[in-house]
VMD Tcl script that draws the C-alpha trace (Angstrom):
set ca {
  {-23.46 -2.74 3.76}
  {-23.05 -6.40 4.65}
  {-19.60 -7.31 5.92}
  {-17.69 -10.33 7.11}
  {-14.83 -10.55 9.60}
  {-12.09 -13.15 9.39}
  {-12.06 -15.27 12.60}
  {-9.06 -14.66 14.85}
  {-8.34 -18.38 14.73}
  {-7.19 -17.95 11.13}
  {-4.19 -15.95 12.34}
  {-3.03 -18.13 15.25}
  {-0.31 -19.93 13.31}
  {0.76 -17.09 11.02}
  {4.57 -17.23 10.89}
  {6.77 -14.21 11.73}
  {3.86 -11.99 12.68}
  {4.14 -11.42 16.42}
  {2.74 -7.89 16.37}
  {0.04 -6.52 18.64}
  {-3.24 -5.88 16.80}
  {-4.91 -2.47 16.97}
  {-8.46 -1.71 15.80}
  {-10.47 1.38 14.91}
  {-14.11 1.76 13.92}
  {-14.64 3.98 10.89}
  {-17.60 5.11 8.78}
  {-18.34 2.59 6.01}
  {-19.78 5.42 3.82}
  {-23.07 3.53 3.69}
  {-24.66 4.31 7.05}
  {-22.72 1.79 9.12}
  {-19.24 1.18 10.46}
  {-16.20 -0.92 9.63}
  {-13.50 -2.20 11.94}
  {-10.05 -1.53 10.53}
  {-6.93 -3.28 11.79}
  {-3.49 -1.66 11.95}
  {-0.07 -2.26 13.46}
  {1.55 0.43 15.60}
  {5.13 -0.48 16.49}
  {8.01 1.51 17.94}
  {8.09 4.55 20.24}
  {4.73 6.33 20.38}
  {6.34 9.79 20.42}
  {8.46 9.29 17.31}
  {7.55 10.60 13.89}
  {5.53 7.94 12.06}
  {6.51 5.81 9.11}
  {3.30 4.85 7.31}
  {3.40 1.70 5.17}
  {0.46 0.86 2.89}
  {0.11 -2.52 1.22}
  {-1.63 -3.30 -2.05}
  {-3.41 -6.07 -3.91}
  {-3.97 -8.82 -2.76}
  {-1.69 -8.68 0.28}
  {-2.08 -7.35 3.84}
  {0.13 -5.93 6.60}
  {1.96 -9.26 6.76}
  {3.85 -8.00 3.69}
  {5.86 -5.62 5.91}
  {6.75 -8.06 8.72}
  {10.49 -8.06 7.93}
  {10.71 -4.31 7.34}
  {9.03 -3.22 10.57}
  {11.84 -4.33 12.95}
  {14.52 -2.65 10.78}
  {12.62 0.64 10.89}
  {11.81 0.38 14.60}
  {15.48 -0.27 15.41}
  {16.24 3.21 14.09}
  {13.74 4.72 16.52}
  {10.80 5.16 14.17}
  {7.14 4.61 14.96}
  {5.74 2.33 12.25}
  {2.04 2.30 11.30}
  {0.80 -0.44 8.97}
  {-2.96 -0.61 8.28}
  {-4.83 -3.45 6.64}
  {-6.92 -1.95 3.86}
  {-10.65 -2.58 4.09}
  {-11.30 -6.02 2.60}
  {-7.87 -7.34 3.55}
  {-6.02 -8.82 6.51}
  {-7.76 -8.41 9.83}
  {-9.91 -5.50 8.64}
  {-13.61 -6.01 7.93}
  {-14.57 -7.19 4.46}
  {-17.66 -5.91 2.64}
  {-19.27 -8.86 0.89}
  {-20.28 -7.25 -2.39}
  {-17.76 -6.14 -4.99}
  {-19.94 -3.11 -5.66}
  {-19.33 -1.94 -2.08}
  {-15.74 -1.12 -3.05}
  {-14.60 1.92 -4.98}
  {-11.36 3.84 -5.32}
  {-12.96 6.84 -3.62}
  {-14.16 4.77 -0.68}
  {-10.73 3.20 -0.18}
  {-9.21 6.68 -0.04}
  {-11.86 7.89 2.40}
  {-11.55 4.82 4.64}
  {-7.79 5.35 5.01}
  {-8.18 9.12 5.32}
  {-10.47 8.72 8.31}
  {-8.11 6.26 9.99}
  {-4.87 8.14 9.34}
  {-5.98 11.75 9.75}
  {-9.12 11.73 11.92}
  {-8.37 8.91 14.36}
  {-4.60 8.45 14.43}
  {-4.02 12.15 13.66}
  {-0.66 11.42 12.06}
  {1.67 14.19 10.99}
  {5.39 14.49 10.08}
  {4.77 11.27 8.15}
  {7.28 9.32 6.12}
  {5.18 7.41 3.61}
  {5.88 4.26 1.65}
  {3.34 2.75 -0.72}
  {3.45 -0.12 -3.20}
  {0.77 -1.25 -5.65}
  {-2.63 0.00 -4.39}
  {-0.86 1.33 -1.30}
  {0.56 3.99 -3.60}
  {-2.67 4.59 -5.51}
  {-4.44 5.30 -2.22}
  {-1.56 6.89 -0.31}
  {-0.65 9.37 -3.04}
  {-4.22 10.62 -3.07}
  {-3.97 11.22 0.67}
  {-0.70 13.10 0.24}
  {-2.47 15.32 -2.30}
  {-5.26 15.96 0.23}
  {-2.96 16.87 3.12}
  {0.58 17.48 1.83}
  {1.57 19.34 5.01}
  {1.07 16.15 7.03}
  {4.05 14.50 5.29}
  {7.79 15.06 5.68}
  {8.86 12.80 2.84}
  {7.62 10.13 0.43}
  {9.03 6.85 -0.88}
  {7.20 4.78 -3.47}
  {7.94 1.53 -5.26}
  {6.10 -0.48 -7.92}
  {3.05 1.75 -7.95}
  {1.54 4.69 -9.78}
  {-1.25 7.22 -9.96}
  {-3.06 6.35 -13.19}
  {-5.46 8.80 -14.78}
  {-6.68 6.63 -17.64}
  {-4.95 8.78 -20.25}
  {-2.24 6.29 -21.15}
  {-2.50 2.66 -22.18}
  {-2.27 0.02 -19.47}
  {0.39 -2.66 -19.86}
  {-0.60 -6.01 -21.29}
  {0.52 -7.63 -18.04}
  {-1.88 -5.48 -16.05}
  {-4.82 -6.02 -18.41}
  {-4.25 -9.77 -18.19}
  {-4.23 -9.54 -14.40}
  {-7.40 -7.45 -14.44}
  {-9.19 -10.05 -16.57}
  {-7.93 -12.95 -14.45}
  {-9.20 -11.35 -11.22}
  {-12.73 -11.21 -12.61}
  {-12.92 -14.50 -14.50}
  {-10.76 -17.08 -12.73}
  {-12.84 -19.77 -10.98}
  {-10.33 -19.77 -8.13}
  {-8.35 -16.85 -6.74}
  {-5.51 -18.37 -4.66}
  {-4.11 -15.33 -2.83}
  {-0.94 -16.87 -1.44}
  {0.05 -18.52 -4.69}
  {-0.65 -15.33 -6.63}
  {1.65 -13.34 -4.35}
  {4.31 -16.05 -4.62}
  {4.12 -15.88 -8.41}
  {4.89 -12.14 -8.30}
  {8.05 -12.59 -6.22}
  {11.54 -13.57 -7.37}
  {12.22 -15.75 -4.36}
  {10.04 -18.72 -3.55}
  {7.85 -18.14 -0.52}
  {7.68 -20.96 1.98}
  {4.47 -22.91 2.42}
  {4.01 -21.19 5.80}
  {4.30 -17.78 4.14}
  {1.84 -18.71 1.40}
  {-0.59 -19.91 4.07}
  {-0.12 -16.62 5.93}
  {-1.24 -14.68 2.86}
  {-4.23 -17.01 2.55}
  {-5.15 -16.64 6.24}
  {-7.48 -13.62 5.88}
  {-9.45 -15.36 3.12}
  {-10.71 -18.76 4.34}
  {-13.35 -18.94 1.59}
  {-14.12 -17.05 -1.62}
  {-16.78 -14.89 0.04}
  {-13.97 -13.09 1.88}
  {-12.31 -12.13 -1.41}
  {-14.70 -9.54 -2.87}
  {-12.22 -6.73 -2.22}
  {-9.31 -8.69 -3.65}
  {-11.30 -9.67 -6.72}
  {-12.52 -6.16 -7.59}
  {-9.36 -4.17 -6.84}
  {-7.73 -4.55 -10.29}
  {-10.93 -3.33 -11.95}
  {-10.86 -0.12 -9.89}
  {-7.62 1.05 -11.49}
  {-8.47 3.85 -13.97}
  {-7.79 2.64 -17.51}
  {-9.97 5.22 -19.24}
  {-10.47 8.97 -18.87}
  {-14.14 8.15 -18.26}
  {-13.32 6.18 -15.11}
  {-14.94 7.64 -11.95}
  {-11.50 8.06 -10.34}
  {-9.81 9.69 -13.31}
  {-10.54 13.33 -12.45}
  {-9.61 12.83 -8.79}
  {-6.24 11.42 -9.82}
  {-5.67 14.25 -12.28}
  {-6.34 16.69 -9.43}
  {-3.91 14.78 -7.21}
  {-1.22 15.05 -9.89}
  {-1.70 18.82 -9.89}
  {-0.81 18.89 -6.19}
  {2.10 16.49 -6.60}
  {3.47 18.63 -9.45}
  {4.15 21.27 -6.81}
  {5.33 18.87 -4.07}
  {8.88 19.89 -3.15}
  {9.48 17.76 -0.06}
  {11.88 14.80 -0.42}
  {10.42 12.19 -2.74}
  {12.33 8.96 -3.43}
  {11.67 6.39 -6.15}
  {12.55 2.79 -5.19}
  {11.14 0.55 -7.91}
  {12.31 -3.00 -8.55}
  {13.94 -4.31 -11.71}
  {11.64 -7.29 -12.34}
  {8.03 -6.18 -12.23}
  {6.29 -6.28 -15.63}
  {3.18 -4.58 -14.25}
  {4.79 -1.33 -13.06}
  {7.91 -1.25 -15.24}
  {8.65 2.36 -16.16}
  {6.13 3.63 -13.62}
  {8.75 5.75 -11.87}
  {9.27 7.98 -14.93}
  {6.15 10.19 -14.54}
  {7.07 10.98 -10.93}
  {10.62 11.90 -11.85}
  {9.31 14.11 -14.64}
  {6.53 15.84 -12.71}
  {7.28 15.88 -8.95}
  {9.84 18.53 -7.92}
  {10.74 16.64 -4.76}
  {12.31 13.86 -6.83}
  {15.04 16.11 -8.18}
  {18.55 15.60 -6.83}
  {17.66 12.36 -5.01}
  {19.61 9.14 -5.11}
  {16.81 7.08 -6.60}
  {17.35 3.35 -6.55}
  {16.42 0.39 -8.69}
  {16.19 -2.61 -6.39}
  {17.73 -5.56 -8.17}
  {16.43 -9.13 -8.23}
  {13.03 -8.07 -6.90}
  {9.60 -8.69 -8.37}
  {6.31 -6.89 -7.87}
  {6.39 -7.54 -4.12}
  {9.79 -6.04 -3.43}
  {8.94 -6.10 0.28}
  {9.21 -9.88 0.09}
  {12.24 -10.10 -2.17}
  {14.32 -7.30 -0.63}
  {12.68 -6.35 2.65}
  {15.76 -5.39 4.67}
  {17.33 -3.57 1.73}
  {14.18 -1.51 1.21}
  {13.87 -0.73 4.94}
  {17.53 0.34 5.06}
  {17.00 2.61 2.04}
  {14.12 4.23 3.92}
  {16.16 4.61 7.12}
  {18.98 6.26 5.19}
  {16.56 8.54 3.35}
  {14.93 9.65 6.60}
  {18.31 10.31 8.19}
  {19.62 12.30 5.22}
  {16.50 14.48 4.91}
  {15.75 15.14 8.57}
  {15.74 18.74 9.89}
  {18.99 18.28 11.83}
  {20.67 17.65 8.47}
  {19.53 21.06 7.35}
  {16.78 19.92 5.00}
  {13.04 20.06 5.36}
}
mol new
graphics top color blue
foreach p $ca { graphics top sphere $p radius 0.5 }
foreach p [lrange $ca 0 end-1] q [lrange $ca 1 end] { graphics top cylinder $p $q radius 0.2 }
display resetview
């Protein structure tokens, strides 16, 4: 597998991202290795809060949430998915698959970081990957929060907004990462923030992972990932640990995506689920502190000392 690594110089002037980088070599599933970047903030002995980003962002997406979570005494782990951020980037779109993304994060989170008692939050592909990992090792998690994501099996019809996005990712002559993220937010990102989202992708050859990601979402029962996601749903249908839905009110791509979880996951019952107002697809940008506070409150209210496990 041929890979490329974004030069460190690309990140020198990234605004509001003064976090220490951490790196781990993992198996690339093709006879070689990949270097994966992750943030590890807060007290090392605390139970971890794991935040997974989606398409086409990177750990920068969580920069305003991390301090709010750390202030409450949590350890916060934020990986860059393979192909994004400071992680290595396979050059060919065919090097990426849903299964490989799951395996790459599994090795990092379980084998190397050996995380347990996890509070998980995932958005977009962060949820598609993270929910599969929860299904693999449900005992590693204390609670789950998801927003603007799903676990598609290909049985239902994809939204028109998603199909349009899928087509654009494959056919557009240019794929301007920062501007695309800005277009999926309610607030206007600053030029510095847009440049920060562009930083990992100095040229188009760095964007193979970002380009192919939308096409890896199962939209047919014949998709290679369909059966794995169906199996994951079977596990989640028996998941009784606290499970909170925190979707935004202004995301056409995932609108209504919380309903299957509420219907099928026992851990969602009796929770104070929230709809985050005036937030687009990237609710971490539009309502970062509100989302982090919701997570802090959820952790506090479902911790063992409160009598709930």
